[in-house]
C-alpha positions in Angstrom: 0.0 0.0 0.0 1.5 3.3 -1.1 -0.2 5.7 1.3 0.5 4.2 4.7 1.1 6.9 7.4 2.7 7.0 10.8 1.8 9.7 13.3 5.3 10.5 14.6 4.1 12.6 17.5 0.8 12.2 19.3 -0.3 12.4 23.0 -2.6 9.4 22.7 -3.0 9.2 26.5 -4.6 12.7 26.6 -7.6 11.8 24.4 -10.9 10.8 25.9 -11.7 7.1 25.9 -14.2 7.5 23.1 -11.8 9.5 21.0 -9.1 6.9 21.4 -11.6 4.2 20.3 -12.5 6.3 17.2 -8.8 6.7 16.2 -8.1 3.0 16.7 -11.3 2.0 14.8 -10.3 4.3 11.9 -6.8 3.1 11.5 -7.4 0.7 8.7 -9.8 3.0 6.9 -7.3 5.9 6.8 -4.2 3.7 6.4 -2.8 4.7 9.8 -0.2 2.1 10.5 1.5 3.3 13.7 1.4 6.0 16.4 4.3 7.3 18.4 2.7 8.4 21.7 4.9 10.8 23.8 4.5 11.3 27.5 4.2 14.4 29.7 5.2 12.9 33.1 5.3 9.6 34.9 1.6 9.1 35.0 1.4 9.8 31.3 4.3 7.3 30.7 2.5 4.6 32.6 -0.7 5.2 30.5 1.2 5.1 27.3 3.0 1.9 28.3 -0.4 0.4 28.9 -1.7 1.5 25.5 1.4 0.2 23.7 1.0 -3.2 25.3 -2.7 -3.3 24.5 -2.7 -2.0 20.9 -0.3 -3.2 18.2 1.2 -0.3 16.4 1.0 2.1 19.3 4.5 2.9 20.6 5.4 4.7 23.8 8.0 7.4 24.5 8.8 8.4 28.0 9.7 11.8 29.2 8.7 15.0 31.0 7.1 17.8 29.0 9.0 21.1 29.7 5.9 23.4 29.5 5.0 22.7 33.2 6.5 23.2 36.6 9.7 21.3 37.3 9.3 17.9 38.9 10.5 17.3 42.5 13.6 15.3 43.0 11.5 12.3 44.0 9.2 12.6 41.0 12.2 12.8 38.6 13.8 9.8 40.4 10.7 7.7 40.0 10.4 8.7 36.3 14.0 7.8 35.6 13.6 4.5 37.5 10.5 3.7 35.4 12.5 4.4 32.2 15.3 2.2 33.4 12.9 -0.6 34.1 11.0 -0.3 30.8 13.7 0.8 28.5 13.1 -2.1 26.1 9.5 -1.2 25.7 10.3 2.5 25.2 10.4 3.7 21.5 12.2 6.9 22.5 12.8 9.5 25.2 10.2 12.2 25.0 8.6 14.6 25.1 11.4 16.6 26.6 13.0 20.0 25.9 12.8 23.6 27.2 9.8 25.7 28.3 9.6 28.5 25.7 6.0 29.3 26.2 6.0 28.9 30.0 9.0 31.3 30.2 7.3 33.8 27.9 4.5 34.0 30.5 6.9 33.8 33.4 10.0 35.8 32.5 11.6 35.2 35.9 11.5 31.4 35.5 15.1 30.0 35.9 16.0 28.4 32.6 19.1 26.7 33.9 17.0 24.3 36.0 15.2 23.2 32.8 18.4 22.9 30.9 19.7 20.6 33.7 16.5 18.5 33.5 16.8 18.2 29.7 20.4 17.2 30.0 19.4 14.3 32.3 17.1 13.0 29.5 19.7 13.5 26.8 22.1 11.4 28.9 19.3 8.7 29.2 18.8 8.7 25.4 22.5 8.3 24.8 22.8 5.5 27.4 19.8 3.6 26.0 20.7 4.3 22.4 17.2 5.6 21.8 15.8 8.5 19.8 15.0 11.7 21.7 11.8 13.7 21.0 12.3 17.4 21.5 10.2 20.4 22.3 12.6 23.1 21.3 11.5 26.2 19.5 12.8 29.7 18.6 15.6 30.8 20.9 15.6 27.5 22.8 16.6 25.4 19.8 20.3 26.5 19.6 20.7 25.6 23.3 19.2 22.2 22.6 21.4 21.7 19.6 24.5 22.5 21.7 23.5 19.9 24.3 22.9 17.2 21.6 26.3 18.0 20.2 27.9 17.9 23.6 26.7 14.3 24.1 27.0 13.3 20.5 23.3 12.4 20.2 22.4 12.1 16.6 18.9 10.6 16.6 17.1 13.8 17.5 13.5 14.5 16.5 12.4 18.2 16.7 8.6 18.1 16.7 6.6 21.1 15.4 9.8 23.0 15.1 9.8 26.8 14.7 13.1 28.7 14.5 15.4 30.9 12.5 17.3 30.0 9.3 20.7 29.7 11.1 19.4 27.1 13.6 17.5 25.3 10.9 20.7 25.0 8.8 22.6 23.7 11.9 19.9 21.0 12.4 20.1 20.0 8.8 23.9 19.7 8.9 23.6 17.6 12.1 21.1 15.3 10.4 18.3 16.0 12.9 14.7 15.2 12.0 11.6 17.4 12.1 7.9 16.5 11.9 5.3 18.6 10.1 1.9 19.3 11.7 -1.4 19.9 9.9 -1.0 23.7 10.1 1.3 23.3 7.1 -2.0 23.7 5.2 -2.4 27.3 6.4 0.8 28.6 8.1 3.3 30.3 5.9 6.2 29.8 8.3 5.6 26.0 8.4 5.4 26.0 4.6 8.8 27.8 4.4 10.3 25.3 6.8 9.1 22.4 4.5 10.6 24.1 1.5 13.9 24.5 3.3 14.3 21.2 5.1 15.3 18.0 3.2 12.5 15.5 2.7 15.0 12.8 3.7 14.8 14.1 7.3 11.1 14.8 7.6 8.3 13.0 9.3 4.6 14.0 9.9 2.6 14.3 13.1 -0.5 15.7 14.6 0.5 16.5 18.2 -3.0 15.5 19.0 -5.2 16.2 20.8 -3.9 19.7 20.2 -6.5 21.5 18.1 -5.9 23.2 14.7 -7.4 26.0 12.8 -8.1 26.5 9.1 -10.0 23.5 7.6 -9.6 21.6 10.9 -11.3 24.2 13.1 -13.7 22.7 15.7 -12.8 19.1 14.8 -11.0 16.5 16.8 -7.4 16.2 15.9 -7.1 12.9 14.1 -4.1 11.2 12.4 -6.1 11.1 9.2 -5.2 14.8 8.9 -1.7 13.7 8.0 -2.9 12.8 4.5 -3.7 16.5 3.9 -0.3 17.4 5.3 1.5 15.1 2.9 -0.4 16.5 0.0 0.7 20.0 1.0 4.3 18.8 1.4 4.3 17.3 -2.1 2.9 20.6 -3.5 5.6 22.7 -1.7 8.4 20.4 -2.6 7.2 19.9 -6.1 7.4 16.1 -5.7 5.0 13.3 -6.6 2.7 12.7 -3.7 3.4 8.9 -3.8 7.1 9.7 -3.4 6.4 11.8 -0.3 4.3 9.1 1.2 7.1 6.6 0.7 9.8 8.8 1.9 8.3 10.0 5.2 7.1 6.5 5.9 10.6 5.2 5.4 12.1 8.0 7.4 9.9 7.3 10.4 10.4 3.5 10.3 14.1 4.0 10.1 14.4 6.7 12.7 12.3 4.8 15.4 13.5 1.3 14.3 9.9 0.0 13.9 
């Protein structure tokens, strides 16, 4: 089948039960082969592990989302212990990164503590030889690139990336991957990123249940939206849509070893 898709970044655990059932029911109809479900914290990681065990094709990444207060030492220790215990069931480390939006609303928030937290997860990814899934946008992205280089971590996935041309070029040179969200349909900056970034290092995602605007306004975020994203990528790259399906599918399978 030429149009199989993999949602490279979804918060499957954050959907309501009925919404999860809808997505699972629709997988065959919309050629949704696999989902990479990222975690926000330990409770989220436990839920995603449960879903990955219950549903073939649902894969769990474990991490601590940066756009929230820092975990206590005990919370972090429990999360790291969970990751150690279940490393062989973990598709990757994530979602981790730096709190751009949280700091924008709280300028006094000490960034160094979040950098230290992220560094602990980068060390885990390196130790386990697992991909790392990153929330790193705008001015935070160069800091994250520096940390990845420090620990020679090459399998880095910047989800829903937004940043300047210089950082984008650095990411391209380092062979990092990005994933494109459905707002590529209506956001010029995302379209420009698609034009700039090599298709060989591109995946597609929904970041569901995060909602979208444009043609997706007031509708549940669903992996089927990826088909529209791929059509737009093909248009922007001036590439046959079948070739885009094949390439992004191949990229995701290879990157996550699935």
